[in-house]
N, C-alpha and C positions, 0 to 999 in steps of 0.2 A: 319531305324535305331531304331525308337521308338518301332516298332513291335518286333525287335530282343531283345531289352532291356526288354520288357514285357515277352517274352517267357523265357529268361534266368532267370528273377526274379521269374517267376512261377515255373520253374524247381528247383531253389534253395529252394523255399518255400516248394515244394512237398518233396524234399529230407530231409529237416529238420523236417518235420512233419510226415514222413513215419515211420512205426513201424518196420522197418528192424532191425535185431539184429547186434551188432558189434562183436559178438562172431564168432568163426570159423564155419560158416554155410556151406552149400553146395557149395557156390560160391568159396570157397578156393580150392576145388577139381577140379574145371573146369579150365583148363590150356590154352585154346585157345580162340581167339576172332577174329571175322571179323567185319569190320566197313565200312560205306560209308559216305563220307563227303557231307552233305546237303548244307552247306553254300557256299562252292566253286562251287557246281553245279548251285546254283541259282544266285550267284553274278558274277561269272566269266566264266561260261560255262565249268568248268573243271570237269572231272570225277576223283574222288579221292577214292581209295580203300586201306584199311589197314588190315594187319594181325599182331596180337600180341600174343606172347607166354609168359606165366607167370611162374616165378620161385619162390622158397622159399625166405624169407627175403625181401619182398617188391620190388624185381627187376623183370623187364620184358624186353624183346627185341622184336623188330618188324620191319616191313618194310611197307612203304607207297609208292604208285605209283599214280602219277597225270598225266593226259593227257589233254591238252588244245585244245578247239575248239570254242573259243569265237569270235563271229562275230564283236563285238565292238572293241576288241583288234586287230583283223585282219584288220578292216577298218582303225583304227588309224595307223597301220603299213603301209598299202598300201597308205595312204594319207600323209605320212611323219611326223606324229606327234610323232612317236617313232621309234628308229632305231633297236630294237630287239623285238622278240616275242618268249617267252618260249613255247615250244611244249610238253616237257615231263620232268618228275622229278621223281627220285627214291631215297627214303629217308630211309636208315636203321637207327634205333635208339635204345638207351638204356634208360630205365626209372627207376626211383626210386620213390616209393610211400612215400609221406611225412606225411601221416596220418595213424593211427593205424587201422581204419576200413577197411574191405575188400569190403564193399558195397558202400561206399562214401569216396572219398579221393582226396587230391591234389597231384600232381606229378610234378617232374622236369625231363627233358630229355635232352640228348645231341644227336645230329644227324649229319649225313653226307648227302650230296645231290649230286647225279650225275644228272646234268640237261643239257638240250640242246634245241636248237631252230634255228630260222632264224635271220640273221643279215644283214642289208643293210647299205651301205655308199656311199657317193658321191666321186668319184675318178676322178682326172684329168689325162687325157691321151693325147697323141699326135701322129699324123700320118703325115709323110712328113712335119714336122715343124709346123703343125697346131694343136693347143691345143683345147681340148673340155672336157666337163664333162659328165660322165656317172654314172648311179646308178648300183652298183654291189651288188648282193645278194649272201650271203654265209651262211653256217650253222656253229654253234658253239656247243661245248661241254665243260662243266666246272665241277669243284668239289667244293663244299662248306662245311663249318663246322658251326654249330650253336647250340643254346640252346632254350628250350621252357619250359613254365609252363602251367599247365592245371588243370582241375577238371573233375573227372569222377564219375558217380553214376550208380547204377544198380537198376532195377525194376524186381521183381519176380526172383531174383538171376540169370537172364540170359540176359535181355535186357539192353544195355548200352547206356548212353547219355554222351557225352564228349565234353568239350570246351577246346580249345588249342590256345595259342598265343606264337609265337617264331620267331626268326630271325637268319639268318646266313649270311656269306659273301663268295662270290665266290673267289677262290684262284688262279686259274691258267690261265684263259683267260679273264681277266678283260677288255680288249680293246673291246671285242664283247659281252660278257655276261652281264646280269644285275649285278649291284654292290651288291645288297641285295636280299637274298632269304627269303621270309616270309613263315611261317607255321602258318596259322590262319585257324581254322576249328571248325565246329559244327557237330559232328559225331553221327550217330546212329549205334549200333552194336548188335551182338549176341555172348554171351560167352557160350562155351560148353566144 
């Protein structure tokens, strides 16, 4: 956690001391961006990829896809410490830049999330009047809505660093899916 705080502090210091212009530079004409989420990959074993398309007047839209393969979460699921394990997540989003600068800005976003994974529960069954308990594993799919706040900065008008924190709530299958969907990320990207 301390290393993460040092890295974030260093990036904010670099962004405040950089000599990038706030005028309409070449970055305003670059409308597409791809990103990879480094924090999710290191902390949770998730692969997180994002695409974002920029429009006029501080708006952008994008989609984020996460796929989980965490051995720790898998072990917790198999040992009974958790009853669900998220496997995938697709997040379309709409963002609004809260700052005037095109090279460094805060943003707010609203997102939807189609997510799914495995669910297991202990079920009481009976055969010929004899009751017993079994563990049944099924899959779930759910839809969530939520919001996020973040900060993005660019280096050399192409390389992006983004920090994002947000939460949403699953809406349709709450008995099996996680109650809360989090969108926390530290992304590196390229704008073209």
